Each structure stands twice: as structure tokens, then as C-alpha cells.
MARMI-114031 format. One record per atom (N, C-alpha, C): x, y, z; residue in one letter; residue number from 1; atom name. Coordinates in nm, 3 decimals. Example, Ala and Ser with C-alpha at 12.3 -4.5 7.8 and 13.67 -1.06 7.14 Angstrom:
<east = 1.319; north = -0.569; up = 0.780; residu = a; num = 1; atome = N>;
<east = 1.230; north = -0.450; up = 0.780; residu = a; num = 1; atome = CA>;
<east = 1.320; north = -0.330; up = 0.780; residu = a; num = 1; atome = C>;
<east = 1.285; north = -0.225; up = 0.708; residu = s; num = 2; atome = N>;
<east = 1.367; north = -0.106; up = 0.714; residu = s; num = 2; atome = CA>;
<east = 1.290; north = 0.003; up = 0.787; residu = s; num = 2; atome = C>;
REM end
This chain:
<east = 7.497; north = 1.276; up = 20.021; residu = m; num = 1; atome = N>;
<east = 7.477; north = 1.352; up = 19.899; residu = m; num = 1; atome = CA>;
<east = 7.611; north = 1.366; up = 19.827; residu = m; num = 1; atome = C>;
<east = 7.611; north = 1.336; up = 19.701; residu = l; num = 2; atome = N>;
<east = 7.731; north = 1.350; up = 19.618; residu = l; num = 2; atome = CA>;
<east = 7.745; north = 1.496; up = 19.576; residu = l; num = 2; atome = C>;
<east = 7.864; north = 1.554; up = 19.598; residu = l; num = 3; atome = N>;
<east = 7.894; north = 1.688; up = 19.549; residu = l; num = 3; atome = CA>;
<east = 7.967; north = 1.673; up = 19.417; residu = l; num = 3; atome = C>;
<east = 7.915; north = 1.739; up = 19.316; residu = i; num = 4; atome = N>;
<east = 7.977; north = 1.733; up = 19.184; residu = i; num = 4; atome = CA>;
<east = 8.038; north = 1.870; up = 19.155; residu = i; num = 4; atome = C>;
<east = 8.168; north = 1.874; up = 19.122; residu = p; num = 5; atome = N>;
<east = 8.234; north = 2.002; up = 19.095; residu = p; num = 5; atome = CA>;
<east = 8.213; north = 2.048; up = 18.951; residu = p; num = 5; atome = C>;
<east = 8.113; north = 2.132; up = 18.931; residu = c; num = 6; atome = N>;
<east = 8.090; north = 2.189; up = 18.797; residu = c; num = 6; atome = CA>;
<east = 8.212; north = 2.275; up = 18.762; residu = c; num = 6; atome = C>;
<east = 8.268; north = 2.259; up = 18.642; residu = p; num = 7; atome = N>;
<east = 8.385; north = 2.339; up = 18.605; residu = p; num = 7; atome = CA>;
<east = 8.358; north = 2.489; up = 18.602; residu = p; num = 7; atome = C>;
<east = 8.231; north = 2.529; up = 18.588; residu = w; num = 8; atome = N>;
<east = 8.198; north = 2.670; up = 18.577; residu = w; num = 8; atome = CA>;
<east = 8.134; north = 2.727; up = 18.703; residu = w; num = 8; atome = C>;
<east = 8.061; north = 2.646; up = 18.779; residu = c; num = 9; atome = N>;
<east = 7.988; north = 2.695; up = 18.895; residu = c; num = 9; atome = CA>;
<east = 8.046; north = 2.651; up = 19.029; residu = c; num = 9; atome = C>;
<east = 8.139; north = 2.555; up = 19.025; residu = g; num = 10; atome = N>;
<east = 8.194; north = 2.503; up = 19.149; residu = g; num = 10; atome = CA>;
<east = 8.112; north = 2.385; up = 19.201; residu = g; num = 10; atome = C>;
<east = 8.146; north = 2.336; up = 19.320; residu = p; num = 11; atome = N>;
<east = 8.078; north = 2.219; up = 19.376; residu = p; num = 11; atome = CA>;
<east = 7.929; north = 2.246; up = 19.402; residu = p; num = 11; atome = C>;
<east = 7.845; north = 2.153; up = 19.357; residu = r; num = 12; atome = N>;
<east = 7.701; north = 2.161; up = 19.378; residu = r; num = 12; atome = CA>;
<east = 7.648; north = 2.021; up = 19.410; residu = r; num = 12; atome = C>;
<east = 7.531; north = 2.014; up = 19.471; residu = e; num = 13; atome = N>;
<east = 7.470; north = 1.886; up = 19.503; residu = e; num = 13; atome = CA>;
<east = 7.428; north = 1.814; up = 19.375; residu = e; num = 13; atome = C>;
<east = 7.433; north = 1.682; up = 19.379; residu = q; num = 14; atome = N>;
<east = 7.405; north = 1.602; up = 19.261; residu = q; num = 14; atome = CA>;
<east = 7.264; north = 1.622; up = 19.207; residu = q; num = 14; atome = C>;
<east = 7.171; north = 1.670; up = 19.290; residu = t; num = 15; atome = N>;
<east = 7.034; north = 1.692; up = 19.244; residu = t; num = 15; atome = CA>;
<east = 7.024; north = 1.801; up = 19.138; residu = t; num = 15; atome = C>;
<east = 7.130; north = 1.882; up = 19.122; residu = e; num = 16; atome = N>;
<east = 7.131; north = 1.986; up = 19.020; residu = e; num = 16; atome = CA>;
<east = 7.175; north = 1.933; up = 18.884; residu = e; num = 16; atome = C>;
<east = 7.222; north = 1.808; up = 18.879; residu = f; num = 17; atome = N>;
<east = 7.283; north = 1.754; up = 18.758; residu = f; num = 17; atome = CA>;
<east = 7.203; north = 1.638; up = 18.701; residu = f; num = 17; atome = C>;
<east = 7.227; north = 1.610; up = 18.575; residu = s; num = 18; atome = N>;
<east = 7.174; north = 1.491; up = 18.508; residu = s; num = 18; atome = CA>;
<east = 7.290; north = 1.414; up = 18.448; residu = s; num = 18; atome = C>;
<east = 7.285; north = 1.283; up = 18.467; residu = y; num = 19; atome = N>;
<east = 7.388; north = 1.195; up = 18.415; residu = y; num = 19; atome = CA>;
<east = 7.367; north = 1.176; up = 18.265; residu = y; num = 19; atome = C>;
<east = 7.475; north = 1.184; up = 18.188; residu = g; num = 20; atome = N>;
<east = 7.465; north = 1.172; up = 18.043; residu = g; num = 20; atome = CA>;
<east = 7.525; north = 1.046; up = 17.985; residu = g; num = 20; atome = C>;
<east = 7.569; north = 0.955; up = 18.070; residu = g; num = 21; atome = N>;
<east = 7.625; north = 0.830; up = 18.020; residu = g; num = 21; atome = CA>;
<east = 7.776; north = 0.833; up = 18.010; residu = g; num = 21; atome = C>;
<east = 7.827; north = 0.727; up = 17.954; residu = e; num = 22; atome = N>;
<east = 7.972; north = 0.711; up = 17.939; residu = e; num = 22; atome = CA>;
<east = 8.027; north = 0.817; up = 17.843; residu = e; num = 22; atome = C>;
<east = 8.140; north = 0.874; up = 17.878; residu = a; num = 23; atome = N>;
<east = 8.205; north = 0.975; up = 17.793; residu = a; num = 23; atome = CA>;
<east = 8.288; north = 0.907; up = 17.685; residu = a; num = 23; atome = C>;
<east = 8.312; north = 0.978; up = 17.579; residu = h; num = 24; atome = N>;
<east = 8.402; north = 0.938; up = 17.470; residu = h; num = 24; atome = CA>;
<east = 8.351; north = 0.819; up = 17.389; residu = h; num = 24; atome = C>;
<east = 8.220; north = 0.801; up = 17.381; residu = v; num = 25; atome = N>;
<east = 8.163; north = 0.698; up = 17.294; residu = v; num = 25; atome = CA>;
<east = 8.156; north = 0.760; up = 17.155; residu = v; num = 25; atome = C>;
<east = 8.226; north = 0.701; up = 17.060; residu = v; num = 26; atome = N>;
<east = 8.236; north = 0.756; up = 16.925; residu = v; num = 26; atome = CA>;
<east = 8.122; north = 0.703; up = 16.839; residu = v; num = 26; atome = C>;
<east = 8.048; north = 0.793; up = 16.778; residu = r; num = 27; atome = N>;
<east = 7.939; north = 0.755; up = 16.687; residu = r; num = 27; atome = CA>;
<east = 7.998; north = 0.692; up = 16.562; residu = r; num = 27; atome = C>;
<east = 7.938; north = 0.584; up = 16.513; residu = p; num = 28; atome = N>;
<east = 7.988; north = 0.523; up = 16.389; residu = p; num = 28; atome = CA>;
<east = 7.980; north = 0.622; up = 16.273; residu = p; num = 28; atome = C>;
<east = 8.081; north = 0.625; up = 16.186; residu = p; num = 29; atome = N>;
<east = 8.081; north = 0.723; up = 16.077; residu = p; num = 29; atome = CA>;
<east = 7.968; north = 0.703; up = 15.975; residu = p; num = 29; atome = C>;
<east = 7.924; north = 0.579; up = 15.956; residu = d; num = 30; atome = N>;
<east = 7.818; north = 0.551; up = 15.859; residu = d; num = 30; atome = CA>;
<east = 7.715; north = 0.457; up = 15.923; residu = d; num = 30; atome = C>;
<east = 7.626; north = 0.511; up = 16.006; residu = p; num = 31; atome = N>;
<east = 7.531; north = 0.426; up = 16.078; residu = p; num = 31; atome = CA>;
<east = 7.443; north = 0.341; up = 15.987; residu = p; num = 31; atome = C>;
<east = 7.413; north = 0.391; up = 15.867; residu = d; num = 32; atome = N>;
<east = 7.326; north = 0.316; up = 15.776; residu = d; num = 32; atome = CA>;
<east = 7.389; north = 0.186; up = 15.728; residu = d; num = 32; atome = C>;
<east = 7.521; north = 0.176; up = 15.738; residu = s; num = 33; atome = N>;
<east = 7.588; north = 0.054; up = 15.692; residu = s; num = 33; atome = CA>;
<east = 7.594; north = -0.054; up = 15.800; residu = s; num = 33; atome = C>;
<east = 7.549; north = -0.022; up = 15.921; residu = l; num = 34; atome = N>;
<east = 7.556; north = -0.117; up = 16.031; residu = l; num = 34; atome = CA>;
<east = 7.436; north = -0.213; up = 16.030; residu = l; num = 34; atome = C>;
<east = 7.461; north = -0.334; up = 16.075; residu = s; num = 35; atome = N>;
<east = 7.352; north = -0.428; up = 16.095; residu = s; num = 35; atome = CA>;
<east = 7.274; north = -0.386; up = 16.219; residu = s; num = 35; atome = C>;
<east = 7.157; north = -0.444; up = 16.238; residu = d; num = 36; atome = N>;
<east = 7.079; north = -0.413; up = 16.358; residu = d; num = 36; atome = CA>;
<east = 7.157; north = -0.448; up = 16.484; residu = d; num = 36; atome = C>;
<east = 7.229; north = -0.559; up = 16.482; residu = a; num = 37; atome = N>;
<east = 7.308; north = -0.601; up = 16.599; residu = a; num = 37; atome = CA>;
<east = 7.421; north = -0.501; up = 16.626; residu = a; num = 37; atome = C>;
<east = 7.488; north = -0.453; up = 16.522; residu = q; num = 38; atome = N>;
<east = 7.596; north = -0.356; up = 16.540; residu = q; num = 38; atome = CA>;
<east = 7.541; north = -0.223; up = 16.592; residu = q; num = 38; atome = C>;
<east = 7.425; north = -0.180; up = 16.540; residu = w; num = 39; atome = N>;
<east = 7.364; north = -0.056; up = 16.586; residu = w; num = 39; atome = CA>;
<east = 7.322; north = -0.069; up = 16.732; residu = w; num = 39; atome = C>;
<east = 7.263; north = -0.181; up = 16.769; residu = a; num = 40; atome = N>;
<east = 7.224; north = -0.205; up = 16.907; residu = a; num = 40; atome = CA>;
<east = 7.346; north = -0.204; up = 16.999; residu = a; num = 40; atome = C>;
<east = 7.456; north = -0.261; up = 16.952; residu = d; num = 41; atome = N>;
<east = 7.580; north = -0.262; up = 17.030; residu = d; num = 41; atome = CA>;
<east = 7.627; north = -0.119; up = 17.055; residu = d; num = 41; atome = C>;
<east = 7.623; north = -0.035; up = 16.953; residu = y; num = 42; atome = N>;
<east = 7.663; north = 0.105; up = 16.969; residu = y; num = 42; atome = CA>;
<east = 7.570; north = 0.177; up = 17.068; residu = y; num = 42; atome = C>;
<east = 7.440; north = 0.155; up = 17.056; residu = l; num = 43; atome = N>;
<east = 7.344; north = 0.226; up = 17.140; residu = l; num = 43; atome = CA>;
<east = 7.346; north = 0.184; up = 17.286; residu = l; num = 43; atome = C>;
<east = 7.362; north = 0.055; up = 17.312; residu = f; num = 44; atome = N>;
<east = 7.336; north = 0.004; up = 17.446; residu = f; num = 44; atome = CA>;
<east = 7.456; north = -0.051; up = 17.522; residu = f; num = 44; atome = C>;
<east = 7.559; north = -0.096; up = 17.454; residu = m; num = 45; atome = N>;
<east = 7.670; north = -0.161; up = 17.524; residu = m; num = 45; atome = CA>;
<east = 7.771; north = -0.056; up = 17.570; residu = m; num = 45; atome = C>;
<east = 7.800; north = -0.057; up = 17.700; residu = r; num = 46; atome = N>;
<east = 7.895; north = 0.036; up = 17.758; residu = r; num = 46; atome = CA>;
<east = 7.994; north = -0.040; up = 17.847; residu = r; num = 46; atome = C>;
<east = 8.100; north = 0.027; up = 17.887; residu = q; num = 47; atome = N>;
<east = 8.207; north = -0.035; up = 17.965; residu = q; num = 47; atome = CA>;
<east = 8.160; north = -0.085; up = 18.101; residu = q; num = 47; atome = C>;
<east = 8.092; north = 0.001; up = 18.178; residu = n; num = 48; atome = N>;
<east = 8.045; north = -0.031; up = 18.313; residu = n; num = 48; atome = CA>;
<east = 8.155; north = -0.091; up = 18.401; residu = n; num = 48; atome = C>;
<east = 8.268; north = -0.021; up = 18.414; residu = p; num = 49; atome = N>;
<east = 8.381; north = -0.076; up = 18.490; residu = p; num = 49; atome = CA>;
<east = 8.363; north = -0.065; up = 18.641; residu = p; num = 49; atome = C>;
<east = 8.440; north = -0.143; up = 18.709; residu = r; num = 50; atome = N>;
<east = 8.453; north = -0.129; up = 18.855; residu = r; num = 50; atome = CA>;
<east = 8.576; north = -0.041; up = 18.876; residu = r; num = 50; atome = C>;
<east = 8.556; north = 0.079; up = 18.928; residu = g; num = 51; atome = N>;
<east = 8.667; north = 0.172; up = 18.948; residu = g; num = 51; atome = CA>;
<east = 8.653; north = 0.295; up = 18.861; residu = g; num = 51; atome = C>;
<east = 8.764; north = 0.339; up = 18.804; residu = r; num = 52; atome = N>;
<east = 8.770; north = 0.464; up = 18.727; residu = r; num = 52; atome = CA>;
<east = 8.678; north = 0.456; up = 18.604; residu = r; num = 52; atome = C>;
<east = 8.592; north = 0.559; up = 18.592; residu = h; num = 53; atome = N>;
<east = 8.497; north = 0.563; up = 18.481; residu = h; num = 53; atome = CA>;
<east = 8.486; north = 0.706; up = 18.430; residu = h; num = 53; atome = C>;
<east = 8.485; north = 0.723; up = 18.299; residu = l; num = 54; atome = N>;
<east = 8.472; north = 0.854; up = 18.237; residu = l; num = 54; atome = CA>;
<east = 8.326; north = 0.875; up = 18.200; residu = l; num = 54; atome = C>;
<east = 8.267; north = 0.982; up = 18.253; residu = e; num = 55; atome = N>;
<east = 8.124; north = 1.005; up = 18.240; residu = e; num = 55; atome = CA>;
<east = 8.093; north = 1.145; up = 18.188; residu = e; num = 55; atome = C>;
<east = 7.974; north = 1.161; up = 18.130; residu = q; num = 56; atome = N>;
<east = 7.922; north = 1.291; up = 18.089; residu = q; num = 56; atome = CA>;
<east = 7.816; north = 1.336; up = 18.189; residu = q; num = 56; atome = C>;
<east = 7.817; north = 1.464; up = 18.222; residu = w; num = 57; atome = N>;
<east = 7.718; north = 1.522; up = 18.311; residu = w; num = 57; atome = CA>;
<east = 7.675; north = 1.656; up = 18.253; residu = w; num = 57; atome = C>;
<east = 7.553; north = 1.698; up = 18.285; residu = v; num = 58; atome = N>;
<east = 7.506; north = 1.831; up = 18.248; residu = v; num = 58; atome = CA>;
<east = 7.453; north = 1.898; up = 18.376; residu = v; num = 58; atome = C>;
<east = 7.487; north = 2.023; up = 18.393; residu = h; num = 59; atome = N>;
<east = 7.442; north = 2.099; up = 18.511; residu = h; num = 59; atome = CA>;
<east = 7.302; north = 2.152; up = 18.480; residu = h; num = 59; atome = C>;
<east = 7.204; north = 2.065; up = 18.491; residu = t; num = 60; atome = N>;
<east = 7.067; north = 2.091; up = 18.450; residu = t; num = 60; atome = CA>;
<east = 7.005; north = 2.212; up = 18.519; residu = t; num = 60; atome = C>;
<east = 7.024; north = 2.224; up = 18.651; residu = y; num = 61; atome = N>;
<east = 6.963; north = 2.332; up = 18.728; residu = y; num = 61; atome = CA>;
<east = 7.065; north = 2.438; up = 18.766; residu = y; num = 61; atome = C>;
<east = 7.163; north = 2.457; up = 18.681; residu = g; num = 62; atome = N>;
<east = 7.266; north = 2.558; up = 18.702; residu = g; num = 62; atome = CA>;
<east = 7.297; north = 2.624; up = 18.569; residu = g; num = 62; atome = C>;
<east = 7.421; north = 2.613; up = 18.527; residu = c; num = 63; atome = N>;
<east = 7.465; north = 2.679; up = 18.404; residu = c; num = 63; atome = CA>;
<east = 7.421; north = 2.607; up = 18.277; residu = c; num = 63; atome = C>;
<east = 7.367; north = 2.483; up = 18.291; residu = r; num = 64; atome = N>;
<east = 7.316; north = 2.404; up = 18.180; residu = r; num = 64; atome = CA>;
<east = 7.425; north = 2.363; up = 18.081; residu = r; num = 64; atome = C>;
<east = 7.547; north = 2.357; up = 18.126; residu = r; num = 65; atome = N>;
<east = 7.659; north = 2.319; up = 18.039; residu = r; num = 65; atome = CA>;
<east = 7.699; north = 2.174; up = 18.064; residu = r; num = 65; atome = C>;
<east = 7.745; north = 2.110; up = 17.957; residu = w; num = 66; atome = N>;
<east = 7.792; north = 1.972; up = 17.963; residu = w; num = 66; atome = CA>;
<east = 7.939; north = 1.970; up = 17.999; residu = w; num = 66; atome = C>;
<east = 7.980; north = 1.864; up = 18.069; residu = f; num = 67; atome = N>;
<east = 8.121; north = 1.842; up = 18.101; residu = f; num = 67; atome = CA>;
<east = 8.142; north = 1.693; up = 18.126; residu = f; num = 67; atome = C>;
<east = 8.265; north = 1.654; up = 18.133; residu = n; num = 68; atome = N>;
<east = 8.301; north = 1.516; up = 18.162; residu = n; num = 68; atome = CA>;
<east = 8.360; north = 1.508; up = 18.302; residu = n; num = 68; atome = C>;
<east = 8.344; north = 1.393; up = 18.365; residu = a; num = 69; atome = N>;
<east = 8.397; north = 1.370; up = 18.499; residu = a; num = 69; atome = CA>;
<east = 8.465; north = 1.234; up = 18.505; residu = a; num = 69; atome = C>;
<east = 8.568; north = 1.226; up = 18.586; residu = v; num = 70; atome = N>;
<east = 8.633; north = 1.098; up = 18.617; residu = v; num = 70; atome = CA>;
<east = 8.581; north = 1.059; up = 18.755; residu = v; num = 70; atome = C>;
<east = 8.502; north = 0.951; up = 18.759; residu = r; num = 71; atome = N>;
<east = 8.441; north = 0.909; up = 18.885; residu = r; num = 71; atome = CA>;
<east = 8.474; north = 0.763; up = 18.913; residu = r; num = 71; atome = C>;
<east = 8.501; north = 0.733; up = 19.038; residu = d; num = 72; atome = N>;
<east = 8.525; north = 0.595; up = 19.081; residu = d; num = 72; atome = CA>;
<east = 8.390; north = 0.533; up = 19.112; residu = d; num = 72; atome = C>;
<east = 8.355; north = 0.424; up = 19.044; residu = t; num = 73; atome = N>;
<east = 8.223; north = 0.364; up = 19.062; residu = t; num = 73; atome = CA>;
<east = 8.210; north = 0.287; up = 19.193; residu = t; num = 73; atome = C>;
<east = 8.321; north = 0.265; up = 19.262; residu = v; num = 74; atome = N>;
<east = 8.316; north = 0.196; up = 19.391; residu = v; num = 74; atome = CA>;
<east = 8.297; north = 0.297; up = 19.504; residu = v; num = 74; atome = C>;
<east = 8.377; north = 0.404; up = 19.502; residu = t; num = 75; atome = N>;
<east = 8.374; north = 0.502; up = 19.610; residu = t; num = 75; atome = CA>;
<east = 8.288; north = 0.625; up = 19.578; residu = t; num = 75; atome = C>;
<east = 8.249; north = 0.641; up = 19.453; residu = y; num = 76; atome = N>;
<east = 8.174; north = 0.757; up = 19.402; residu = y; num = 76; atome = CA>;
<east = 8.258; north = 0.884; up = 19.399; residu = y; num = 76; atome = C>;
<east = 8.385; north = 0.876; up = 19.433; residu = r; num = 77; atome = N>;
<east = 8.472; north = 0.995; up = 19.437; residu = r; num = 77; atome = CA>;
<east = 8.496; north = 1.045; up = 19.295; residu = r; num = 77; atome = C>;
<east = 8.476; north = 1.175; up = 19.275; residu = i; num = 78; atome = N>;
<east = 8.506; north = 1.239; up = 19.147; residu = i; num = 78; atome = CA>;
<east = 8.645; north = 1.300; up = 19.160; residu = i; num = 78; atome = C>;
<east = 8.738; north = 1.250; up = 19.080; residu = s; num = 79; atome = N>;
<east = 8.877; north = 1.295; up = 19.091; residu = s; num = 79; atome = CA>;
<east = 8.912; north = 1.407; up = 18.995; residu = s; num = 79; atome = C>;
<east = 8.832; north = 1.427; up = 18.890; residu = a; num = 80; atome = N>;
<east = 8.861; north = 1.533; up = 18.794; residu = a; num = 80; atome = CA>;
<east = 8.737; north = 1.562; up = 18.711; residu = a; num = 80; atome = C>;
<east = 8.729; north = 1.685; up = 18.663; residu = v; num = 81; atome = N>;
<east = 8.627; north = 1.723; up = 18.565; residu = v; num = 81; atome = CA>;
<east = 8.699; north = 1.796; up = 18.452; residu = v; num = 81; atome = C>;
<east = 8.644; north = 1.785; up = 18.332; residu = y; num = 82; atome = N>;
<east = 8.706; north = 1.848; up = 18.216; residu = y; num = 82; atome = CA>;
<east = 8.600; north = 1.871; up = 18.109; residu = y; num = 82; atome = C>;
<east = 8.630; north = 1.959; up = 18.018; residu = g; num = 83; atome = N>;
<east = 8.533; north = 2.000; up = 17.917; residu = g; num = 83; atome = CA>;
<east = 8.513; north = 1.898; up = 17.807; residu = g; num = 83; atome = C>;
<east = 8.399; north = 1.906; up = 17.738; residu = p; num = 84; atome = N>;
<east = 8.375; north = 1.821; up = 17.622; residu = p; num = 84; atome = CA>;
<east = 8.482; north = 1.846; up = 17.517; residu = p; num = 84; atome = C>;
<east = 8.527; north = 1.741; up = 17.453; residu = g; num = 85; atome = N>;
<east = 8.630; north = 1.753; up = 17.352; residu = g; num = 85; atome = CA>;
<east = 8.771; north = 1.752; up = 17.406; residu = g; num = 85; atome = C>;
<east = 8.787; north = 1.764; up = 17.537; residu = e; num = 86; atome = N>;
<east = 8.920; north = 1.757; up = 17.598; residu = e; num = 86; atome = CA>;
<east = 8.954; north = 1.612; up = 17.628; residu = e; num = 86; atome = C>;
<east = 9.083; north = 1.586; up = 17.637; residu = r; num = 87; atome = N>;
<east = 9.130; north = 1.452; up = 17.673; residu = r; num = 87; atome = CA>;
<east = 9.108; north = 1.428; up = 17.821; residu = r; num = 87; atome = C>;
<east = 9.083; north = 1.302; up = 17.854; residu = a; num = 88; atome = N>;
<east = 9.067; north = 1.265; up = 17.994; residu = a; num = 88; atome = CA>;
<east = 9.199; north = 1.277; up = 18.066; residu = a; num = 88; atome = C>;
<east = 9.197; north = 1.322; up = 18.190; residu = p; num = 89; atome = N>;
<east = 9.321; north = 1.326; up = 18.270; residu = p; num = 89; atome = CA>;
<east = 9.378; north = 1.187; up = 18.288; residu = p; num = 89; atome = C>;
<east = 9.507; north = 1.181; up = 18.316; residu = d; num = 90; atome = N>;
<east = 9.572; north = 1.052; up = 18.340; residu = d; num = 90; atome = CA>;
<east = 9.510; north = 0.981; up = 18.457; residu = d; num = 90; atome = C>;
<east = 9.527; north = 0.850; up = 18.461; residu = a; num = 91; atome = N>;
<east = 9.467; north = 0.768; up = 18.566; residu = a; num = 91; atome = CA>;
<east = 9.518; north = 0.803; up = 18.704; residu = a; num = 91; atome = C>;
<east = 9.632; north = 0.867; up = 18.713; residu = g; num = 92; atome = N>;
<east = 9.690; north = 0.898; up = 18.842; residu = g; num = 92; atome = CA>;
<east = 9.625; north = 1.016; up = 18.913; residu = g; num = 92; atome = C>;
<east = 9.525; north = 1.082; up = 18.850; residu = t; num = 93; atome = N>;
<east = 9.464; north = 1.199; up = 18.914; residu = t; num = 93; atome = CA>;
<east = 9.360; north = 1.161; up = 19.015; residu = t; num = 93; atome = C>;
REM end
């Protein structure tokens, strides 16, 4: 079982959370000006790296607050959590 450290509630089992996708995906400023291919790229294409990944999570069955996490996709280790709108911690964390 993966323990996820909620910034407000502390470590909880992953069953209390919902994954929200890759963090820091910037919405296009004028979506109406995009082609269908460009819009599809924004909606569906993500980094999907091997290793350090910045993700969004929501504590669905707890405080119901959103936060970001730095998780290693190989080991599943979460090295840091931080609030929405905050900068991601350095890679050395």
C-alpha cells in the first residue's frame, strides 16, 4: 500500500486519494484559436517520464484538498508534497 503524505492530514493510505494527472500543465490562453490536433495535444499528451514526476492529487476521503507531489515512477517513492500554485522542489529532494 502506498502511503501518501497529505500536507494537511499527514500520511494516509492511497485509497483515500484520487490521482489528478500531471502537475503544472498550463492551459492555452486562447483555446478557440487552436486546431483540433493542438487541442488534442493539450488534452491528452503528457510527459510520462521514467523517474521523477510532478503530479496532482486530491485527498478525496479526507480534507478534500488538492496538492502536488513529487513521485518516482519507478520506485513509487514520494519525495515531497507542496501546495497548488507553489513551485516544485528541486530535483535533489
